ZAGUGU-347767 format. One record per residue (C-alpha): residue in three letters; x, y, z; residue number from 0. Coordinates in steps of 0.1 Angstrom, whole numbers. Each point is the difference from the previous one (the first is absolute). Example, Ala and Ser with C-alpha at 12.3 -4.5 7.8 and 13.67 -1.06 7.14 Angstrom:
+------+-------+-------+-------+------+
! resn !    xx !    yy !    zz ! resi !
+------+-------+-------+-------+------+
!  ALA !   123 !   -45 !    78 !    0 !
!  SER !    14 !    34 !    -7 !    1 !
+------+-------+-------+-------+------+
This chain:
+------+-------+-------+-------+------+
! resn !    xx !    yy !    zz ! resi !
+------+-------+-------+-------+------+
!  UNK !   823 !   965 !  1055 !    0 !
!  UNK !    28 !    13 !    24 !    1 !
!  UNK !    35 !   -10 !   -12 !    2 !
!  UNK !    28 !     3 !    25 !    3 !
!  UNK !    36 !     6 !    -9 !    4 !
!  UNK !    26 !   -22 !    17 !    5 !
!  UNK !    29 !    19 !    16 !    6 !
!  UNK !    25 !   -27 !    -7 !    7 !
!  UNK !    -9 !     1 !   -36 !    8 !
!  UNK !     3 !    38 !    -1 !    9 !
!  UNK !    35 !    -3 !    15 !   10 !
!  UNK !    10 !   -24 !   -27 !   11 !
!  UNK !   -13 !    24 !   -27 !   12 !
!  UNK !    20 !    28 !    15 !   13 !
!  UNK !    31 !   -21 !     2 !   14 !
!  UNK !    -4 !    -9 !   -37 !   15 !
!  UNK !    -4 !    37 !    -9 !   16 !
!  UNK !    32 !     9 !    20 !   17 !
!  UNK !    22 !   -28 !   -11 !   18 !
!  UNK !   -12 !    -4 !   -36 !   19 !
!  UNK !    -5 !   -37 !     2 !   20 !
!  UNK !   -20 !   -29 !    16 !   21 !
!  UNK !    32 !   -19 !    10 !   22 !
!  UNK !    16 !    30 !    17 !   23 !
!  UNK !   -32 !     8 !    17 !   24 !
!  UNK !    -3 !   -35 !    13 !   25 !
!  UNK !    36 !     1 !    13 !   26 !
!  UNK !    -8 !    33 !    18 !   27 !
!  UNK !   -31 !   -15 !    16 !   28 !
!  UNK !    16 !   -34 !     7 !   29 !
!  UNK !   -27 !   -17 !   -21 !   30 !
!  UNK !     2 !   -23 !   -30 !   31 !
!  UNK !    -4 !    14 !   -34 !   32 !
!  UNK !   -31 !   -21 !    -6 !   33 !
!  UNK !   -16 !    13 !    32 !   34 !
!  UNK !     4 !    36 !   -11 !   35 !
!  UNK !   -13 !    -9 !   -35 !   36 !
!  UNK !   -30 !   -16 !    16 !   37 !
!  UNK !    -7 !    31 !    21 !   38 !
!  UNK !     1 !    22 !   -30 !   39 !
!  UNK !   -23 !   -23 !   -19 !   40 !
!  UNK !   -25 !     0 !    29 !   41 !
!  UNK !     2 !    38 !     1 !   42 !
!  UNK !    -8 !     2 !   -37 !   43 !
!  UNK !   -29 !   -24 !     4 !   44 !
!  UNK !   -14 !    20 !    29 !   45 !
!  UNK !     1 !    33 !   -19 !   46 !
!  UNK !    -6 !   -14 !   -34 !   47 !
!  UNK !    29 !    20 !   -15 !   48 !
!  UNK !    35 !    -7 !   -11 !   49 !
!  UNK !    26 !    16 !    23 !   50 !
!  UNK !    33 !   -11 !   -14 !   51 !
!  UNK !    15 !    -9 !   -33 !   52 !
!  UNK !    33 !   -14 !   -11 !   53 !
!  UNK !    26 !    20 !   -20 !   54 !
!  UNK !    28 !   -25 !    -8 !   55 !
!  UNK !    15 !   -10 !    33 !   56 !
!  UNK !   -15 !    29 !    19 !   57 !
!  UNK !   -36 !     5 !    13 !   58 !
!  UNK !   -18 !    33 !    -2 !   59 !
!  UNK !   -33 !    13 !    12 !   60 !
!  UNK !   -29 !     5 !   -23 !   61 !
!  UNK !   -20 !    32 !     3 !   62 !
!  UNK !   -24 !   -16 !    24 !   63 !
!  UNK !    30 !   -15 !    19 !   64 !
!  UNK !    16 !    35 !     4 !   65 !
!  UNK !   -33 !    13 !    14 !   66 !
!  UNK !    -2 !   -30 !    24 !   67 !
!  UNK !    37 !     5 !    11 !   68 !
!  UNK !    -7 !    36 !    10 !   69 !
!  UNK !   -30 !   -11 !    21 !   70 !
!  UNK !    19 !   -30 !    14 !   71 !
!  UNK !    28 !    22 !    13 !   72 !
!  UNK !   -25 !    19 !    20 !   73 !
!  UNK !   -19 !   -30 !    13 !   74 !
!  UNK !    32 !   -19 !    10 !   75 !
!  UNK !    15 !    32 !    16 !   76 !
!  UNK !   -32 !     6 !    21 !   77 !
!  UNK !     0 !   -37 !    11 !   78 !
!  UNK !    37 !     2 !    10 !   79 !
!  UNK !    -5 !    33 !    18 !   80 !
!  UNK !   -28 !   -14 !    21 !   81 !
!  UNK !    19 !   -32 !     8 !   82 !
!  UNK !    31 !    19 !     8 !   83 !
!  UNK !   -18 !    24 !    24 !   84 !
!  UNK !   -15 !   -30 !    19 !   85 !
!  UNK !    30 !   -24 !     1 !   86 !
!  UNK !    33 !    18 !    -7 !   87 !
!  UNK !    21 !    16 !    28 !   88 !
!  UNK !    -2 !    38 !    -4 !   89 !
!  UNK !    37 !     7 !    -8 !   90 !
!  UNK !    10 !    36 !     5 !   91 !
!  UNK !    32 !    18 !    -4 !   92 !
!  UNK !    25 !     7 !   -28 !   93 !
!  UNK !    18 !   -20 !   -26 !   94 !
!  UNK !    30 !    15 !   -18 !   95 !
!  UNK !     8 !   -16 !   -34 !   96 !
!  UNK !    31 !     7 !   -21 !   97 !
!  UNK !     4 !   -10 !   -37 !   98 !
!  UNK !    25 !     8 !   -28 !   99 !
!  UNK !   -17 !    22 !   -25 !  100 !
!  UNK !     5 !   -24 !   -29 !  101 !
!  UNK !   -21 !   -28 !    15 !  102 !
!  UNK !   -29 !    21 !    13 !  103 !
!  UNK !   -20 !   -13 !   -30 !  104 !
!  UNK !   -17 !   -22 !    -7 !  105 !
!  UNK !    -7 !   -18 !    33 !  106 !
!  UNK !     3 !    26 !    28 !  107 !
!  UNK !   -31 !    20 !    -8 !  108 !
!  UNK !   -21 !   -31 !     2 !  109 !
!  UNK !    14 !   -11 !    33 !  110 !
!  UNK !    -3 !    35 !    15 !  111 !
!  UNK !   -36 !     1 !   -11 !  112 !
!  UNK !    -8 !   -34 !    14 !  113 !
!  UNK !    18 !     6 !    33 !  114 !
!  UNK !   -18 !    33 !     4 !  115 !
!  UNK !   -34 !   -17 !    -6 !  116 !
!  UNK !     6 !   -28 !    24 !  117 !
!  UNK !    17 !    21 !    27 !  118 !
!  UNK !   -16 !    35 !    -3 !  119 !
!  UNK !    11 !    11 !    35 !  120 !
!  UNK !    37 !    -4 !    -8 !  121 !
!  UNK !    18 !    31 !   -13 !  122 !
!  UNK !    24 !   -10 !   -28 !  123 !
!  UNK !    30 !    21 !    -8 !  124 !
!  UNK !    17 !    -7 !   -33 !  125 !
!  UNK !    35 !    11 !   -12 !  126 !
!  UNK !    23 !    -7 !   -29 !  127 !
!  UNK !    38 !    -1 !     1 !  128 !
!  UNK !    30 !   -20 !   -10 !  129 !
!  UNK !     3 !   -35 !    13 !  130 !
!  UNK !    31 !     8 !    21 !  131 !
!  UNK !   -18 !    30 !    16 !  132 !
!  UNK !   -31 !   -20 !     7 !  133 !
!  UNK !    19 !   -28 !    17 !  134 !
!  UNK !    17 !    26 !    22 !  135 !
!  UNK !   -33 !    15 !     8 !  136 !
!  UNK !   -14 !   -34 !    10 !  137 !
!  UNK !    29 !    -6 !    24 !  138 !
!  UNK !    -5 !    35 !    15 !  139 !
!  UNK !   -37 !    -7 !     5 !  140 !
!  UNK !   -13 !    25 !   -26 !  141 !
!  UNK !   -17 !   -27 !   -20 !  142 !
!  UNK !   -21 !   -30 !    10 !  143 !
!  UNK !     3 !   -18 !   -33 !  144 !
!  UNK !    20 !     6 !   -31 !  145 !
!  UNK !     6 !   -14 !   -35 !  146 !
!  UNK !    34 !     0 !   -16 !  147 !
!  UNK !    17 !    -9 !   -33 !  148 !
!  UNK !    31 !   -21 !     5 !  149 !
!  UNK !    22 !   -25 !   -16 !  150 !
!  UNK !    -8 !   -23 !    30 !  151 !
!  UNK !   -18 !     6 !    33 !  152 !
!  UNK !    20 !     7 !    31 !  153 !
!  UNK !    -8 !   -14 !    34 !  154 !
!  UNK !   -37 !     3 !     8 !  155 !
!  UNK !   -10 !     6 !   -36 !  156 !
!  UNK !   -26 !   -21 !   -19 !  157 !
!  UNK !     0 !    -2 !   -38 !  158 !
!  UNK !   -34 !     9 !   -14 !  159 !
!  UNK !    10 !    -2 !   -37 !  160 !
!  UNK !    29 !    -1 !   -23 !  161 !
!  UNK !     2 !    24 !   -30 !  162 !
!  UNK !    25 !     3 !   -28 !  163 !
!  UNK !    20 !    33 !     0 !  164 !
!  UNK !    -4 !    15 !   -35 !  165 !
!  UNK !    15 !    29 !   -19 !  166 !
!  UNK !   -25 !    28 !    -2 !  167 !
!  UNK !    -3 !    29 !   -24 !  168 !
!  UNK !   -25 !    24 !   -16 !  169 !
!  UNK !   -29 !   -14 !   -19 !  170 !
!  UNK !    13 !    -7 !   -36 !  171 !
!  UNK !    33 !    15 !    11 !  172 !
!  UNK !    33 !    -3 !   -19 !  173 !
!  UNK !    26 !    13 !    24 !  174 !
!  UNK !     8 !   -36 !    12 !  175 !
!  UNK !    19 !    -5 !   -33 !  176 !
!  UNK !    24 !    29 !     7 !  177 !
!  UNK !    36 !    -7 !    11 !  178 !
!  UNK !    11 !    10 !    25 !  179 !
!  UNK !   -34 !   -10 !    15 !  180 !
!  UNK !   -16 !    29 !    19 !  181 !
!  UNK !   -12 !   -11 !    35 !  182 !
!  UNK !   -24 !    16 !    24 !  183 !
!  UNK !     0 !   -13 !    36 !  184 !
!  UNK !    -4 !    19 !    32 !  185 !
!  UNK !    29 !    -4 !    25 !  186 !
!  UNK !   -18 !   -24 !    23 !  187 !
!  UNK !   -17 !   -21 !   -26 !  188 !
!  UNK !     6 !   -37 !     9 !  189 !
!  UNK !     1 !    -9 !   -37 !  190 !
!  UNK !    28 !    24 !    -9 !  191 !
!  UNK !    29 !   -22 !    11 !  192 !
!  UNK !   -12 !   -33 !   -17 !  193 !
!  UNK !    -6 !    20 !   -32 !  194 !
!  UNK !    35 !    15 !     0 !  195 !
!  UNK !    15 !   -34 !     8 !  196 !
!  UNK !   -19 !   -17 !   -29 !  197 !
!  UNK !    11 !    27 !   -24 !  198 !
!  UNK !    36 !    -3 !    11 !  199 !
!  UNK !     0 !   -38 !    -5 !  200 !
!  UNK !   -16 !     5 !   -34 !  201 !
!  UNK !    27 !    26 !    -9 !  202 !
!  UNK !   -27 !    25 !    -9 !  203 !
!  UNK !    11 !    36 !     3 !  204 !
!  UNK !   -24 !    21 !    21 !  205 !
!  UNK !    -4 !    34 !    16 !  206 !
!  UNK !   -22 !    12 !    29 !  207 !
!  UNK !   -17 !    32 !   -11 !  208 !
!  UNK !   -21 !     7 !    32 !  209 !
!  UNK !    12 !     8 !    35 !  210 !
!  UNK !   -30 !     1 !    23 !  211 !
!  UNK !   -14 !   -15 !    32 !  212 !
!  UNK !   -35 !     0 !   -16 !  213 !
!  UNK !   -14 !   -30 !   -17 !  214 !
!  UNK !   -25 !    23 !   -17 !  215 !
!  UNK !    28 !    21 !   -15 !  216 !
!  UNK !    18 !   -31 !   -13 !  217 !
!  UNK !   -33 !   -12 !   -15 !  218 !
!  UNK !    -5 !    33 !   -19 !  219 !
!  UNK !    33 !    -6 !   -19 !  220 !
!  UNK !   -11 !   -35 !    -9 !  221 !
!  UNK !   -35 !     9 !   -11 !  222 !
!  UNK !    15 !    28 !   -22 !  223 !
!  UNK !    22 !   -26 !   -18 !  224 !
!  UNK !    32 !    16 !    13 !  225 !
!  UNK !    12 !   -30 !    19 !  226 !
!  UNK !   -10 !   -35 !    11 !  227 !
!  UNK !    -4 !   -15 !    34 !  228 !
!  UNK !   -12 !   -33 !    16 !  229 !
!  UNK !   -32 !   -11 !    17 !  230 !
!  UNK !   -17 !   -32 !    10 !  231 !
!  UNK !   -23 !   -17 !   -24 !  232 !
!  UNK !   -36 !    10 !     5 !  233 !
!  UNK !     9 !    35 !    12 !  234 !
!  UNK !   -25 !    25 !   -12 !  235 !
!  UNK !    18 !    33 !    -6 !  236 !
!  UNK !   -15 !    27 !   -21 !  237 !
!  UNK !    18 !     5 !   -34 !  238 !
!  UNK !    25 !   -28 !     7 !  239 !
!  UNK !     0 !   -36 !   -12 !  240 !
!  UNK !    24 !   -30 !    -1 !  241 !
!  UNK !    24 !     2 !   -29 !  242 !
!  UNK !    -2 !   -28 !   -26 !  243 !
!  UNK !    37 !     0 !    -8 !  244 !
!  UNK !     3 !   -35 !   -15 !  245 !
!  UNK !    30 !    -8 !    23 !  246 !
!  UNK !    19 !    31 !   -10 !  247 !
!  UNK !     1 !     9 !    37 !  248 !
!  UNK !    11 !   -24 !    27 !  249 !
!  UNK !   -25 !   -19 !    22 !  250 !
!  UNK !    -4 !    15 !    35 !  251 !
!  UNK !   -12 !   -30 !    20 !  252 !
!  UNK !   -29 !    -5 !    24 !  253 !
!  UNK !   -10 !    19 !    31 !  254 !
!  UNK !   -22 !    -8 !    29 !  255 !
!  UNK !   -29 !    20 !    13 !  256 !
!  UNK !     4 !    -5 !    38 !  257 !
!  UNK !   -22 !     7 !    30 !  258 !
!  UNK !    13 !     9 !    35 !  259 !
!  UNK !   -21 !     5 !    32 !  260 !
!  UNK !    11 !    20 !    29 !  261 !
!  UNK !    -1 !    -9 !    37 !  262 !
!  UNK !   -21 !    29 !    13 !  263 !
!  UNK !   -35 !     1 !    15 !  264 !
!  UNK !   -17 !    -2 !   -34 !  265 !
!  UNK !    17 !   -33 !    -8 !  266 !
!  UNK !   -33 !   -19 !    -1 !  267 !
!  UNK !   -16 !    25 !   -24 !  268 !
!  UNK !    32 !     0 !   -21 !  269 !
!  UNK !    -3 !   -38 !    -1 !  270 !
!  UNK !   -35 !     2 !   -13 !  271 !
!  UNK !    10 !    26 !   -26 !  272 !
!  UNK !    30 !   -21 !   -10 !  273 !
!  UNK !   -23 !   -31 !    -5 !  274 !
!  UNK !   -22 !    20 !   -23 !  275 !
!  UNK !    31 !    11 !   -20 !  276 !
!  UNK !    12 !   -36 !    -2 !  277 !
!  UNK !   -34 !   -12 !   -12 !  278 !
!  UNK !    -2 !    27 !   -27 !  279 !
!  UNK !    36 !    -6 !   -13 !  280 !
!  UNK !    -7 !   -37 !     0 !  281 !
!  UNK !   -29 !     5 !   -24 !  282 !
!  UNK !    20 !    18 !   -26 !  283 !
+------+-------+-------+-------+------+
């Protein structure tokens, strides 16, 4: 007997795999949780295998589920490719994207991959820089869309997410207990000033031990446990983690991850890319 797989059900399975939960998958797909659960049940009945299992509040794939997810990606991608070729305007041109280095992960690789898949004839240029420099580049027409990290968005900016600014140090580091507190910020780091102000208000002696324009150089000192810095929660920086200081260091407040779109000829494409970013940030 021939058994056919339903594309909508496969999309639900992929959404569960990517989000780690039925509820989050349902929110992404604009379906009810019960509808997604029923789709998975029908899929399991069709194939006579168990594809998901619950692990506390999270859902994970069984071995058979992992095999199905791999095939489902190919099936759904081929379907979307065919539909796109027949129905989607063939955008061509370039899209220039600018992002601060500390928020490249975790969402930008996903959005870049999705955009490239859906608009393969658009050449995407990607750059990292400080928020101030990125905003200047947008005004000068060097970028079509940028992200920034700011205390609050300026005119034209849209807040995609809010993240706590946290003290960061080496994994299992101890230098944060030293006084004066050694600091490592590059000159243009937007988090340098609020960190200095917070330490001043808390009357904590501190000293800047790095003089550099490079974020990478400043990060080396932090990863080596020679100094501390500050980064947004969720930042994935090798060898560096948020410091669990039990209120021995002052709070640094909350920052916005903001999105700005330029007014150039690629504005429509930038809007599409921006919508993908907003969707991805809204899921996490």
